[in-house]
C-alpha positions as CSV (number, residue, x, y, z in Angstrom):
1,M,29.0,-26.1,5.0
2,R,32.0,-28.6,4.3
3,N,30.7,-28.8,0.7
4,R,30.5,-24.7,0.4
5,W,33.5,-24.3,2.9
6,M,35.5,-26.4,0.4
7,G,34.1,-24.4,-2.7
8,L,35.0,-20.9,-0.9
9,T,39.0,-22.6,-0.1
10,W,38.9,-24.2,-3.4
11,A,38.5,-21.1,-5.5
12,A,41.3,-19.6,-2.9
13,F,43.3,-21.5,-4.2
14,L,42.9,-21.5,-7.8
15,A,43.2,-17.0,-7.4
16,F,46.7,-18.6,-6.2
17,G,47.3,-20.6,-9.2
18,V,46.4,-18.1,-12.1
19,T,48.6,-15.2,-10.5
20,L,51.5,-17.6,-10.0
21,A,51.0,-18.1,-13.7
22,S,52.0,-14.4,-14.1
23,P,55.7,-13.6,-13.1
24,A,54.8,-9.4,-12.1
25,M,52.1,-10.7,-10.5
26,A,53.4,-13.2,-8.6
27,Q,55.4,-10.8,-6.7
28,S,52.3,-8.6,-5.5
29,S,51.9,-7.6,-2.2
30,R,48.1,-8.6,-3.0
31,T,48.9,-12.5,-3.2
32,A,51.5,-12.5,-0.4
33,E,48.5,-11.4,1.8
34,G,46.0,-13.4,0.4
35,A,48.4,-17.2,1.5
36,Q,49.0,-15.1,4.6
37,Q,45.2,-14.4,5.6
38,Y,44.7,-17.8,4.3
39,L,47.2,-19.6,6.7
40,A,46.1,-17.5,9.3
41,A,42.4,-19.0,8.6
42,M,43.4,-22.4,8.6
43,A,45.8,-22.3,11.8
44,G,41.5,-21.7,12.8
45,K,40.2,-24.6,11.6
46,V,42.8,-27.8,11.8
47,L,45.3,-29.4,13.9
48,T,47.8,-26.7,13.9
49,R,51.2,-28.0,16.1
50,V,54.3,-26.1,17.0
51,Q,57.8,-27.0,18.2
52,Y,60.9,-24.7,19.3
53,V,64.0,-26.6,19.1
54,D,67.1,-25.3,21.7
55,S,70.9,-25.0,21.8
56,A,70.6,-28.8,22.7
57,G,68.6,-30.0,20.6
58,R,65.2,-30.1,23.2
59,T,61.9,-30.1,22.2
60,N,58.9,-27.3,24.1
61,Y,61.1,-27.7,26.8
62,V,60.0,-26.3,30.2
63,T,61.5,-26.3,34.0
64,G,59.8,-26.5,37.2
65,K,59.5,-27.1,40.9
66,Y,58.6,-29.3,42.7
67,T,57.2,-29.2,45.9
68,G,55.7,-31.6,49.0
69,A,54.7,-32.7,52.4
70,V,53.7,-35.6,53.9
71,K,50.6,-35.5,57.3
72,T,51.1,-38.3,59.6
73,I,48.3,-39.1,62.1
74,K,49.0,-41.6,64.2
75,G,46.0,-43.1,67.0
76,G,46.2,-45.4,69.9
77,L,43.9,-45.8,72.7
78,R,42.6,-42.3,73.0
79,K,45.6,-41.4,71.9
80,Q,46.4,-39.4,69.1
81,K,49.2,-37.6,67.4
82,E,49.8,-35.8,64.0
83,S,53.3,-34.5,62.1
84,I,54.0,-33.1,59.1
85,E,56.7,-33.2,57.0
86,I,57.5,-30.6,54.1
87,L,59.9,-32.3,51.2
88,P,62.6,-31.6,49.8
89,E,61.6,-29.0,47.4
90,K,63.4,-30.1,43.4
91,V,64.7,-28.9,40.2
92,V,62.2,-30.2,37.5
93,D,62.3,-30.0,33.3
94,K,59.9,-31.7,30.5
95,Q,59.0,-31.2,26.8
96,L,55.6,-30.7,26.2
97,S,54.6,-33.0,23.3
98,D,51.4,-31.1,21.9
99,V,51.8,-27.4,21.5
100,R,49.5,-25.7,18.9
101,A,49.6,-22.8,17.6
102,A,46.1,-21.2,18.2
103,V,47.3,-17.5,16.3
104,V,49.2,-16.6,13.8
105,E,49.8,-12.9,12.1
106,A,51.2,-11.9,9.2
107,I,52.9,-9.8,11.5
108,D,57.0,-9.3,12.5
109,A,58.6,-10.2,16.6
110,W,57.9,-6.5,16.9
111,G,54.0,-6.2,15.6
112,R,54.6,-4.6,12.2
113,P,52.7,-6.1,9.8
114,S,54.8,-8.0,7.0
115,L,54.5,-10.1,4.4
116,C,57.6,-12.2,4.7
117,T,57.6,-12.9,8.6
118,T,54.7,-15.1,10.6
119,R,53.9,-14.6,13.6
120,I,53.1,-17.0,16.2
121,S,51.1,-15.4,18.4
122,E,48.9,-17.3,20.4
123,V,49.4,-21.1,21.9
124,A,47.6,-23.3,23.8
125,A,48.7,-27.1,24.9
126,P,47.0,-29.7,27.8
127,L,47.2,-28.9,31.1
128,Y,50.4,-30.2,31.6
129,D,51.4,-29.3,35.8
130,D,50.4,-31.9,37.3
131,V,49.4,-32.6,41.5
132,R,48.8,-36.2,42.7
133,A,47.6,-36.9,46.8
134,D,47.9,-40.3,48.1
135,T,46.2,-41.5,51.0
136,Q,47.9,-44.5,53.2
137,N,45.5,-46.3,56.3
138,D,47.8,-48.8,58.7
139,T,45.3,-50.1,60.9
140,R,46.0,-52.7,63.9
141,S,44.5,-54.0,67.1
142,F,45.1,-50.7,69.1
143,S,46.7,-48.8,66.9
144,W,46.1,-46.3,64.0
145,T,48.2,-44.9,61.2
146,V,47.6,-41.9,58.3
147,T,49.9,-40.8,55.5
148,H,48.3,-38.4,53.2
149,T,51.4,-37.5,51.0
150,E,50.2,-34.8,48.5
151,E,52.4,-33.6,45.4
152,A,53.1,-30.7,43.1
153,W,55.2,-30.4,39.7
154,K,55.0,-26.7,38.6
155,Y,56.5,-25.5,34.9
156,E,56.7,-22.5,33.1
157,P,53.8,-21.0,31.1
158,L,53.7,-21.3,27.9
159,T,54.9,-18.1,27.5
160,K,57.4,-18.6,26.9
161,F,57.3,-19.0,23.9
162,T,55.8,-16.6,22.8
163,S,58.1,-13.9,24.9
164,P,60.1,-12.5,23.0
165,A,58.0,-13.4,19.9
166,Q,58.9,-16.1,17.2
167,V,58.0,-15.9,14.4
168,I,58.6,-17.7,10.1
169,D,60.7,-16.1,8.4
170,W,59.8,-16.4,5.4
171,T,62.7,-15.2,3.0
172,N,64.7,-18.6,4.9
173,A,62.4,-21.1,5.3
174,R,62.0,-24.5,3.9
175,V,58.5,-26.8,2.9
176,N,57.6,-30.5,3.4
177,R,54.9,-33.0,3.6
178,S,54.6,-35.8,4.9
179,P,53.3,-39.1,3.8
180,E,50.7,-38.9,5.7
181,G,49.8,-35.3,4.3
182,S,50.9,-33.2,7.5
183,I,52.9,-29.6,6.3
184,T,55.7,-28.3,8.3
185,V,57.4,-25.5,6.6
186,T,60.6,-25.2,9.4
187,S,62.5,-21.4,10.5
188,K,64.6,-20.3,12.7
189,G,63.2,-18.4,15.8
190,Q,64.3,-15.3,17.7
191,A,64.9,-17.4,21.2
192,F,64.7,-20.6,19.1
193,P,67.3,-21.8,16.9
194,I,64.6,-24.0,14.6
195,I,60.8,-23.7,14.6
196,H,58.2,-26.1,13.1
197,L,55.4,-25.4,12.1
198,T,52.9,-28.2,10.9
199,Y,49.6,-28.3,9.5
200,V,47.6,-31.1,10.4
201,A,45.7,-31.5,7.1
202,G,43.3,-34.2,7.4
203,D,42.3,-34.3,3.8
204,P,44.8,-34.1,0.8
205,E,43.2,-31.5,-1.4
206,L,43.1,-29.3,1.6
207,A,46.7,-30.4,2.5
208,D,47.5,-29.2,-1.3
209,R,46.5,-26.2,-0.8
210,I,48.0,-24.9,2.9
211,E,51.0,-27.0,0.6
212,Y,50.8,-24.5,-1.8
213,A,50.3,-21.3,-0.3
214,M,53.3,-21.6,1.9
215,K,55.4,-22.6,-1.3
216,F,54.0,-19.9,-2.5
217,L,55.4,-17.2,0.6
218,T,58.8,-19.0,0.6
219,M,58.9,-17.9,-3.6
220,S,57.6,-14.6,-3.5
221,C,60.1,-13.7,-0.7
222,G,62.6,-15.1,-2.0
223,K,66.0,-12.4,-1.8
224,D,65.1,-11.4,-5.3
225,A,61.6,-11.2,-4.5
226,Y,61.5,-9.8,-1.5
227,A,63.7,-6.8,-2.5
228,A,60.7,-6.1,-5.1
229,L,57.1,-5.9,-2.3
């Protein structure tokens, strides 16, 4: 199955190469559409991370609220007393280390088909809200105390990064490849000054094809080429 998939993607890569060799066809909507479709398909097959950098330089930054309560039960010879203390609420924040682009589409920020923008429509991340519980028991000769603490950290949902919609603008984007073979396109977002979209290919040949598709879009969506589309 893997060999079949590799063959299909290599055929697509060769098709891009043939088209690129012809200046007239390099600006055709069909080849730009093919590059978009290829990147969309790869987003579902390889690890695809996205970093939203805000004006303060924070990456994937979310805020939230801390809440907590402490329940104390004291007992002794035929006596028991229970009390609950509500802990002060606090504003909390964190930077998410692993946000992934689950769905990318060749549409603009308003949902209109576009050959030169790629909207990051859905993102996913490991659960980043946190809850903790702790129970301590202090037992003595004639008395005992049980202290149960519950705490919760609840943050903004991931829709913070997709509403308003964020797109990669290929008319003003740059593509870089790391020594490890990850391919990153960097663009200005709508609500964020910088967006990095990274494909972790894990295979040199696959990385070549992803890089080729990205660079093809930056070339075919340049100012002069974009006007011809």
